[in-house]
VODREN-938466 format. One line per field, with one value per residue (C-alpha): residue number from 1; x, y, z; residue in three letters. Coordinates in Angstrom, 1 decimal. Layout:
VODREN-938466
nr (NUM/...)
x (X/...)
y (Y/...)
z (Z/...)
rest (ALA/...)
***
This chain:
VODREN-938466
nr (1/2/3/4/5/6/7/8/9/10/11/12/13/14/15/16/17/18/19/20/21/22/23/24/25/26/27/28/29/30/31/32/33/34/35/36/37/38/39/40/41/42/43/44/45/46/47/48/49/50/51/52/53/54/55/56/57/58/59/60/61/62/63/64/65/66/67/68/69/70/71/72/73/74/75/76/77/78/79/80/81/82/83/84/85/86/87/88/89/90/91/92/93/94/95/96/97/98/99/100/101/102/103/104/105/106/107/108/109/110/111/112/113/114/115/116/117/118/119/120/121/122/123/124/125/126/127/128/129/130/131/132/133/134/135/136/137/138/139/140/141/142/143/144/145/146/147/148/149/150/151/152/153/154/155/156/157/158/159/160/161/162/163/164/165/166/167/168/169/170/171/172/173/174/175/176/177/178/179/180/181/182/183/184/185/186/187/188/189/190/191/192/193/194/195/196/197/198/199/200/201/202/203/204/205/206/207/208/209/210/211/212/213/214/215/216/217/218/219/220/221/222/223/224/225/226/227/228/229/230/231/232/233/234/235/236/237/238/239/240/241/242/243/244/245/246/247/248/249/250/251/252/253/254/255/256/257/258/259/260/261/262/263/264/265/266/267/268/269/270/271/272/273/274/275/276/277/278)
x (-54.2/-55.0/-52.5/-54.8/-55.5/-59.0/-58.5/-57.2/-60.3/-62.6/-60.8/-61.2/-64.9/-65.4/-63.7/-65.9/-69.0/-68.0/-67.3/-70.7/-72.4/-70.8/-72.0/-75.5/-75.6/-78.5/-78.6/-80.9/-78.5/-75.6/-77.4/-78.2/-74.6/-73.3/-75.6/-74.3/-70.7/-71.7/-73.2/-69.9/-67.9/-70.2/-69.8/-66.0/-66.1/-68.3/-65.8/-62.9/-63.9/-60.5/-61.7/-64.2/-61.5/-61.0/-64.7/-65.6/-62.6/-61.3/-64.3/-64.3/-60.6/-60.1/-63.1/-61.9/-58.3/-58.7/-61.4/-59.2/-56.0/-57.2/-60.4/-58.9/-56.3/-58.6/-62.0/-61.2/-63.1/-64.0/-67.7/-67.3/-64.9/-67.2/-69.4/-66.1/-64.5/-67.2/-67.9/-64.1/-63.8/-66.8/-64.9/-61.6/-63.2/-65.2/-62.4/-59.9/-62.4/-62.7/-59.0/-59.8/-61.6/-58.4/-56.6/-59.1/-59.3/-55.5/-55.7/-58.2/-56.0/-53.0/-54.8/-56.0/-59.7/-60.1/-58.8/-61.9/-64.1/-62.7/-64.2/-67.7/-70.4/-70.9/-70.7/-67.1/-68.0/-69.7/-66.6/-65.6/-69.0/-70.1/-67.5/-68.1/-71.8/-70.9/-68.5/-71.5/-72.3/-68.8/-69.1/-72.5/-71.2/-68.2/-70.3/-72.9/-70.3/-68.7/-71.8/-72.7/-69.4/-69.9/-73.3/-71.8/-69.2/-71.9/-72.3/-75.8/-76.1/-78.3/-79.4/-81.3/-81.7/-82.4/-79.2/-77.1/-78.5/-77.8/-74.2/-73.8/-75.2/-72.9/-69.9/-70.9/-71.2/-67.8/-66.2/-67.8/-66.5/-63.0/-63.0/-62.7/-59.2/-58.1/-59.8/-57.7/-54.6/-55.4/-55.5/-52.2/-49.8/-48.3/-48.9/-51.3/-48.5/-48.1/-51.8/-51.7/-48.6/-49.9/-53.4/-51.8/-49.8/-53.1/-55.3/-53.2/-52.3/-55.9/-57.3/-54.9/-54.2/-57.9/-60.2/-61.2/-59.6/-58.6/-60.2/-58.7/-58.2/-55.5/-53.3/-50.5/-51.6/-49.9/-51.4/-54.8/-54.9/-54.4/-56.9/-59.6/-59.4/-58.9/-62.0/-62.0/-62.4/-65.6/-66.9/-66.2/-67.7/-70.8/-71.1/-70.8/-73.5/-75.9/-75.3/-75.0/-77.5/-79.5/-78.2/-77.7/-74.9/-73.0/-70.3/-72.7/-72.7/-68.9/-68.5/-70.9/-69.2/-65.8/-67.4/-68.6/-65.2/-63.5/-66.0/-65.8/-62.0/-61.3/-64.3/-63.4/-59.7/-60.5/-62.8/-60.3/-57.4/-59.6/-60.6/-57.0/-57.1/-60.4)
y (-118.0/-117.0/-118.1/-117.2/-120.1/-121.1/-119.7/-116.5/-116.2/-116.8/-114.1/-111.6/-112.5/-112.1/-108.7/-107.7/-108.8/-106.7/-103.7/-104.1/-104.4/-101.3/-99.4/-100.5/-99.2/-96.8/-93.7/-95.4/-98.4/-96.0/-94.3/-97.6/-98.8/-95.6/-96.1/-99.7/-98.4/-95.8/-98.6/-100.5/-97.5/-97.2/-100.9/-100.5/-97.7/-99.7/-102.6/-100.3/-98.0/-96.2/-94.5/-92.6/-91.4/-88.1/-87.6/-88.5/-87.3/-84.3/-82.0/-82.7/-82.4/-79.3/-77.5/-78.0/-77.3/-74.1/-72.8/-73.1/-72.1/-69.0/-68.0/-65.9/-64.3/-63.2/-62.4/-62.5/-65.8/-69.1/-68.5/-65.2/-66.9/-69.7/-67.7/-66.8/-70.2/-72.8/-71.8/-71.9/-75.4/-76.4/-75.3/-76.9/-80.2/-80.7/-79.7/-82.0/-84.8/-84.6/-85.3/-89.0/-89.3/-89.2/-91.4/-94.2/-94.0/-94.4/-97.3/-99.2/-98.7/-100.1/-103.1/-104.1/-103.5/-101.6/-104.6/-106.4/-103.5/-103.6/-107.1/-106.1/-104.9/-101.7/-98.0/-96.9/-93.8/-95.8/-96.8/-93.1/-91.5/-94.0/-93.1/-89.4/-89.9/-92.0/-89.2/-86.9/-88.9/-88.3/-84.5/-84.5/-86.4/-84.1/-80.9/-82.1/-83.1/-79.7/-77.8/-80.5/-79.9/-76.2/-76.5/-78.6/-75.8/-73.1/-71.9/-70.7/-69.9/-66.8/-68.0/-70.9/-74.4/-73.0/-71.0/-73.9/-76.3/-73.8/-73.4/-77.2/-77.6/-74.9/-76.6/-80.0/-78.5/-76.9/-80.1/-82.1/-79.7/-79.7/-83.5/-83.4/-81.9/-84.7/-87.3/-85.9/-86.1/-89.7/-90.6/-89.1/-89.9/-93.3/-93.9/-93.2/-91.4/-89.0/-88.2/-87.4/-85.3/-83.2/-82.9/-81.5/-79.0/-77.8/-77.8/-76.4/-73.0/-72.6/-73.4/-71.6/-68.6/-67.7/-65.9/-69.2/-68.6/-65.0/-61.7/-60.4/-57.0/-58.4/-59.6/-57.8/-55.9/-58.3/-61.4/-59.8/-59.2/-62.9/-63.9/-61.8/-63.5/-67.0/-69.1/-70.7/-67.2/-66.7/-70.0/-69.2/-65.7/-67.1/-69.9/-67.3/-65.1/-68.1/-69.7/-66.6/-64.3/-66.4/-63.9/-65.0/-62.6/-62.1/-64.4/-67.4/-66.5/-66.1/-69.5/-71.2/-69.6/-70.9/-74.4/-74.2/-73.2/-76.0/-78.6/-77.2/-77.6/-80.7/-82.9/-83.3/-83.7/-86.4/-88.3/-88.1/-89.3/-92.0/-93.4/-94.2/-96.7/-98.2)
z (73.7/77.3/80.0/82.9/85.2/86.4/90.0/88.5/86.3/89.3/91.2/88.4/88.1/91.9/91.7/88.8/90.8/93.8/91.6/89.9/93.2/94.4/91.3/92.0/95.7/96.0/98.1/100.6/100.8/101.3/104.2/105.8/105.4/106.9/109.9/110.2/110.2/112.8/115.0/114.5/115.7/118.8/119.6/119.3/121.8/124.2/124.0/124.5/127.4/127.3/124.2/126.4/128.8/127.0/126.7/130.3/132.3/130.4/130.9/134.6/135.2/133.0/134.4/138.0/137.2/135.3/137.6/140.7/139.0/137.2/138.9/141.7/139.5/136.7/138.3/142.0/142.8/141.2/140.9/139.0/136.6/135.6/133.1/131.3/131.5/131.0/127.3/126.8/128.3/126.1/123.0/124.1/125.1/121.9/119.6/121.4/121.2/117.4/117.1/117.8/114.4/112.5/115.0/114.9/111.1/110.8/113.3/111.2/108.2/110.0/111.3/107.8/108.5/105.2/103.3/104.5/103.5/100.0/99.5/100.6/98.2/100.2/99.4/99.5/101.6/104.3/106.3/106.4/107.1/109.7/112.4/111.6/112.6/115.7/116.9/117.3/120.4/121.8/121.2/122.9/126.0/126.3/126.0/128.4/131.1/130.7/131.6/134.2/136.0/135.8/137.5/140.3/140.9/141.0/137.4/136.7/132.9/132.4/129.0/130.6/129.1/125.6/125.6/126.9/124.3/121.6/122.8/122.9/119.4/118.0/119.6/118.2/114.7/115.0/116.3/113.5/110.9/112.3/112.4/108.6/109.0/111.3/109.0/106.1/108.2/109.1/105.4/104.4/107.3/108.0/111.7/114.5/116.4/113.5/113.5/117.2/116.9/113.9/115.5/118.7/116.7/115.1/118.2/121.0/119.3/118.2/121.6/124.0/121.7/122.0/124.4/126.0/129.4/129.6/128.4/125.2/126.8/129.1/126.2/124.4/121.3/118.8/120.5/120.9/117.1/116.4/119.2/117.7/114.3/115.7/114.7/118.2/119.7/117.6/118.9/122.5/122.3/120.5/123.2/126.0/124.4/124.0/127.4/129.5/127.8/125.3/122.7/119.1/118.1/115.0/116.4/115.7/112.0/111.9/113.6/111.2/108.2/109.4/109.7/106.2/104.9/106.7/105.4/101.9/101.9/103.9/103.2/99.5/100.4/102.9/100.5/97.7/99.9/101.5/98.1/97.4/100.2/99.1)
rest (UNK/UNK/UNK/UNK/UNK/UNK/UNK/UNK/UNK/UNK/UNK/UNK/UNK/UNK/UNK/UNK/UNK/UNK/UNK/UNK/UNK/UNK/UNK/UNK/UNK/UNK/UNK/UNK/UNK/UNK/UNK/UNK/UNK/UNK/UNK/UNK/UNK/UNK/UNK/UNK/UNK/UNK/UNK/UNK/UNK/UNK/UNK/UNK/UNK/UNK/UNK/UNK/UNK/UNK/UNK/UNK/UNK/UNK/UNK/UNK/UNK/UNK/UNK/UNK/UNK/UNK/UNK/UNK/UNK/UNK/UNK/UNK/UNK/UNK/UNK/UNK/UNK/UNK/UNK/UNK/UNK/UNK/UNK/UNK/UNK/UNK/UNK/UNK/UNK/UNK/UNK/UNK/UNK/UNK/UNK/UNK/UNK/UNK/UNK/UNK/UNK/UNK/UNK/UNK/UNK/UNK/UNK/UNK/UNK/UNK/UNK/UNK/UNK/UNK/UNK/UNK/UNK/UNK/UNK/UNK/UNK/UNK/UNK/UNK/UNK/UNK/UNK/UNK/UNK/UNK/UNK/UNK/UNK/UNK/UNK/UNK/UNK/UNK/UNK/UNK/UNK/UNK/UNK/UNK/UNK/UNK/UNK/UNK/UNK/UNK/UNK/UNK/UNK/UNK/UNK/UNK/UNK/UNK/UNK/UNK/UNK/UNK/UNK/UNK/UNK/UNK/UNK/UNK/UNK/UNK/UNK/UNK/UNK/UNK/UNK/UNK/UNK/UNK/UNK/UNK/UNK/UNK/UNK/UNK/UNK/UNK/UNK/UNK/UNK/UNK/UNK/UNK/UNK/UNK/UNK/UNK/UNK/UNK/UNK/UNK/UNK/UNK/UNK/UNK/UNK/UNK/UNK/UNK/UNK/UNK/UNK/UNK/UNK/UNK/UNK/UNK/UNK/UNK/UNK/UNK/UNK/UNK/UNK/UNK/UNK/UNK/UNK/UNK/UNK/UNK/UNK/UNK/UNK/UNK/UNK/UNK/UNK/UNK/UNK/UNK/UNK/UNK/UNK/UNK/UNK/UNK/UNK/UNK/UNK/UNK/UNK/UNK/UNK/UNK/UNK/UNK/UNK/UNK/UNK/UNK/UNK/UNK/UNK/UNK/UNK/UNK/UNK/UNK/UNK/UNK/UNK/UNK/UNK/UNK/UNK/UNK/UNK/UNK)
***
């Protein structure tokens, strides 16, 4: 004889209906729900303007700061330093911006937003994929402002508009791929502060121990060896070749290969860890 009460039976039936609805979600519906979640993320950014501070202010501040601090010491004057520095700032800005993906994901989990998503008949992947799509806008804004500030300071890219757009696209692809790392971190740690701390530990060595701000030839041999194999150095060199010369060098291929490797490793890890919360 069953001891389950009527409310309990109704709850089980409701859960079964939600599960059945989830199983029937088609690919087209999944895409639509992902775009809806992307729109939600954009609206969240609009209502919280402080989320754009890193995107809007960092490119301007870092470009001016590094140009005037290092320009005279490295190349003799600020204007000569810009072709070397702007692609480096581009890489640093986009990669730093992608850190927010994991932070915001962890924040949603802490606030119980995912508990609400569990009760909705939507594709389980949509709440994860939607913000990843929305963040493409953040990367684009950060990259555009970096080159815009460079132009204001006197930078004239020899690769023209095509070279600059190609450099921006490559940086966006790299930022999006690295965001999977921080997404995974966001699903395994227990607080937003932990996500930020771990992300900084990953990003700062990769960014500053690269050729973003100084020529490799000026570094000690042991450090130069690491800088040459650093994936960020490949991105910076590829962006320089594209923006300054419209040259599609082998560094572009190395950068894209690194992106594919990161996605192949961390996208499945992120999805698997994320599903435990859904």
